[in-house]
N, C-alpha and C positions, 0 to 999 in steps of 0.2 A: 357536127355539134360540139359547140365551144363547152370547155367543163367547168364554166361560170354557174351553170345549171347540170347539176349531175344527171346525166340522161339515164334511166332504168333504176334511180335510187327511189323506190316507192315512197318513203318517209319523208324524203327532202321533196317530193312532188306534192303530194298528199299535206305535208307542213305549207308549203307554199300556196296551196288550194285555200286551206282554211286561214290562213293569216290573210291571204288576197282578198277574201271575201268577208271576211269579218271587218278588216281596215276599209274597205271599202262601203259597207253599208255604215259603219260609224262614222266616216269621211264626208259620206253625200247626208247623212242625220246633220251633221255639225255644220254643213252648209248654208241649210236653207234652203237650199234649190227646190226642195219639192215640198207642195204645201203640207203643213198638218203632220210633217215627219223631220224628228230632232234624232240627234245621236241615241239620245236615252230610248229611243224605239227599237233599237238595235241590240239591247239589251238579253234576248232571247239568243239570237243567232251568236253574240258573244259569249254567253255561258256554254252552249251546246258544241258550236262548232271551232269557235276560237279558243274555248276552255277546254273543254275534254277532249276534243280530237286532238287540239296541239298539244295537249299534255301527253295523251296517250301516245299519240308521233313521237314526242319526245323520249318517252321511255322505251321504247322499241329501237329510238335511234341509239340510246344509250347501251341498250342492251346487245348492239350491233357494231359497239365501239366505236359509233361516230360522237364523240365528248362533245365536239364544236355544236352540231347541229341539236343534237340531243338536249343539250345545256339549254340553247335558243329555245326551240321549240317546248321543253318543260317550263321555262320560265315565264315565255310569252302566255302560255297556257294556263299560269297561275295567275297573270294579269288579268286576260279577258275572263276568267272564271268569278276573280273578287270582282272586278269593274262590274260584269254583268249581273251577279246575285246584290250587288250592294245598290245599284241603281235604284233610284225611288225611295231609298231608306231615308232620305229626311238628312243627310248630312249636310254641314253649312257649306258654302260655296269654297270657302278657306280651307275647309278640310279637303274637297275635294281637289283644288287646286295644289296643294300638300301631295297629296296621293297622288295625282297625274305627272309631279313634278321630282317624286322619289322612284316611280318607273319610267319616268324619262332619263335617269339615270342608268338605268337597265338597259335601254336602248342604245344610249351609248356607249355602253360596256360592249355590247352585241355590236356595236359599228366597230369600235377598234380592233375586235376579237376579228371581225369578219376581213381585213385587211388582207389576207393572205389570200382570201377565195374569191377574189375579183372585186370591180366595181358593180356588178349587179347586184351581189347580196348585201354587198356592204350598202348602196343605194337604199334599198328596202330597210334596214335598220335606221341609217342616216336619217330617212325622211319619217320615219316612225319616231325616232327622237326628237326632230324638229315640231311634228305633229303636238307628241304630249307636251313639247316645252311650251307650244302657245295655247294648246290647249290649259295649262297649268295655270301659268302666267295670266291667261284671260279670264280665268274661274278667281283667281285672286285678286286682279286688278276690276274686276266686273266687267270687261271689255267685251261686249259681242264680236266686235269686229277682230280681235285677235280669236277668239274660238271659231269664227266662220275661216280665218284665214289656217288655222290647224285644220279644221275639217276638208280643205281644199289639200291641203299638203298629206291630209291621211287618205283621201281618196286616191290621190297620185300614187302613194306608196301601196295602197291596195292593188291597183292595178297594174303597177309594176311586179309584185307578186303574183298575182295571178297569171299574167304572161311569162313570167318565170316558170310557174308549174305547166301550161300549155304549152310553151315551148319546149319542154323536156319531154313531154308525152308525143308532142306533133313531131318534133325533131327539128324545129326552128331553131335559127341565130338567137344567142345573146349577146354577140358581139360582134360588130366589124370584122371581116376578114380581113387580115394583115398579109401583104406581099414582101417580097424579096425586097431589099433596096434597088430602085432602079426599074423595077417591073410595074408595069399598068396593072391595074389592080382591073378584073375580069369583070364587066358589066351584067 
């Protein structure tokens, strides 16, 4: 098992599951690929799975001394809880756009902070940043096309986070195996 997803780290695995499921629901809703399902329909899942679960997992990680994952999961829990409880509250499109762009900055910070953790973890946060950026600009510009693109990026990020959690539990690889120079890779 490669170290990019910490095998046996329960808080990391649960955090990636919660983030993955929330991003997947949010993203698929944003794509419009399922009739009569919008990103706002993921509000309940975002509040409880993305918000409360991630926040609690983050607190457990912080208590265990894992400041990197603890900070990421707690901050993302706050984002999802805020988004989930505010959805349908009548905020203007511009307010929603600014909100998403501000949280995109958090995702950018998490992406940069995950540089030492490998491409897998950094990829999830990088895709989250891109999704929030597209959703935010789409809301400000009243562009359904940008919002749909953000939805697809969020769905891919959700699948990546979900795979990371599943890989951790199942012992699947999260990075290609590397061989010594000149040695053929076993198939």
